[in-house]
N, C-alpha and C positions, 0 to 999 in steps of 0.2 A: 930332395931336388930342389934347387933355389931358382926361381922363374921370376923374371920381371917382363910385366905388360907394358908397352910403351904404344902411344897413339894420341892424336889430337883429342880435345876435349869432345866427348860425344862418339867415340870409335867403339865404344863397347868394351871397355877394359873392366869395368866393375861387373857387368853381365859375365864376361868370359873368366874373369877371376874368381867369381863365385862357383861358376859351373865346374871349372877345373879343381877348385878346392874341394869340392864334393867328390868328384870323380877320383882325384888323386888322394885324398885324405892328408891334404896338406893345407895349413892354415893360410888365409888371404889376409892381406894387410892394404890398405888403400890410404896413401898419404894425404889425399883430399879429404877423407873422412877425419884422419887424425888432425888435420888443420881446422877443418870446420868444427870440430868437437873443442879444440883449443881456442878457437875464436868466441865461443860461448862464454868462456870464463871472464870473470870481472877480474882479470889480472893484467899486469902491464904487458907480457907476452900475449895474452889473449887480444887484447885491445890491438896490438901492433899487428897481429896475424890477420884479425877482421879487416883492418884498414888496408893492408897490402893486397889480399884477397879480393875485397870488394872492389878495388881499383883495376883489378884485371891482371895485376903484376905477380911474379913469383916470389915465394920467401926467399930471401938470399941463401946462397950456398952454404955458408957456414952454419946457419940457424937450422936449415933442412937436414943437413948432414947430422947435426948433433941430435936433432929429435928422432931422425930415422935410426941411428945408430942405438940410441937408448930404447927404442922399442924392439929392435931385433935382438937384444940382450935377454930380453923375456924368455922363459922356459919354453913356451910353446912354440918358438920359432928355432929352436935348438937344431931339430932335424929337417929344417927346411922351410920354406914359404913360397908363396906368390905375391909379389908385391907390384902395385901400380903407381903411377905418378912420381916414381923416383927411379933412376936419376934423369933429371931432365937437362943437365948442362954437363958439358966435358968435365968440368972440374968435379962434379957430383961422381960422375963414372970412374974417374981416375981414383977418387976416395973409396969407391965402392968395387975396386978391382976384382976382388974375391968373392963379391956378393951375388954372382950369378953364373948358373950353369948354362941357361938358356935366356934368350931375350926375345920375347915375341913382339913383333911390331903389326900393329893392326892398322893397315892402310885405308885411310877413309878420306875423301876429298873434303876439302872446306865445305862446300855446297851441302854435302851429305851430313856432315857433322852439325851444321846450323839447322838443317830440317830436323834432326834428330833432337838436338837441343830444344827445339821451338815445340815439338811434340811433347817430350818429357815436361817441359814446363807448362804446358797446357793441361797437363793430368793433374798437377798437384800444387801449382803455384810456383812463381819464379824464387829460387834461391837469391839471397842476397849477392852472392859471388857470380851469378849467371845472368847479369843485366847485359843489353846488347852491347854497351861499350866495354864491359869488362870480358864478355866473350871476345870480341873483336882484337882485343889487346893480347888476349891469351893465345890466340890463334896466330897472330904475329908474332909472339915469342916464340911459340912452338916451331914456326920455320925457322928463325933466326937462332934460336938456342938449342933446341932439342934435336933437330935434324942432323947436325953434326954427330950427336951421340951414337946415330945408326952407323955411321961409318968407323966409329971407335969399336962397337961391337962386332960390326961385320970382319973387320982386319982380325978380331980374336977368333973368329970361325963359329960364334954362337948366336949370330942373329938369324932369326926365323920371321921371313916376311910373309904374312897373312892378308890375302883381299878380305877386307873387313865390310864390304859392301854386298853381303850376301845375307842368307837367312843365319839366324843365331845358331841354329843346329849344324848348318854346313861349316860355318866358320869353327864351332866347337870340334867337330870331327876332323877337320883340316888340322888344326891344332895339335889333337892328340895323335894323329898319324905321323906328323912332322916331329912329334916328342918322341915317338916310337913305342906309343901307348896303346 
């Protein structure tokens, strides 16, 4: 099974992705994690990704698609995966047309996302890509670029909308129920 998790930054995608991976025995992949790892590298692409992310912008479609496509060719993803942070634009979704059996949209308000991010950052320090200006830019881009992706998947009949403003366990059970698991 190929599952895509979509939601605003702080919606709980990685929390649910890890829980689903454990429950369904499918590997979990986060594009945010991939990009943060690449940004640590002292390479041209690493420096570029770090600059783009720290400013709150999205990595351009062409680069994102190439990186994700390369990862998904790995043996561990041959029989399915759970991915979050991709696709974030219509162009990415169109490229990824056969990449999802189900798309789970974790619906969380901007206010709730900001609250969660400030709590998360209070625990272990602020990541360079989670400064207030970067977060504000990412929220703006989410509404502008990612929301149209929901309609794309809704029309394909594979979008599952989940109220993401509940307890982690409730959200997890709701997802499993809607996946028929």
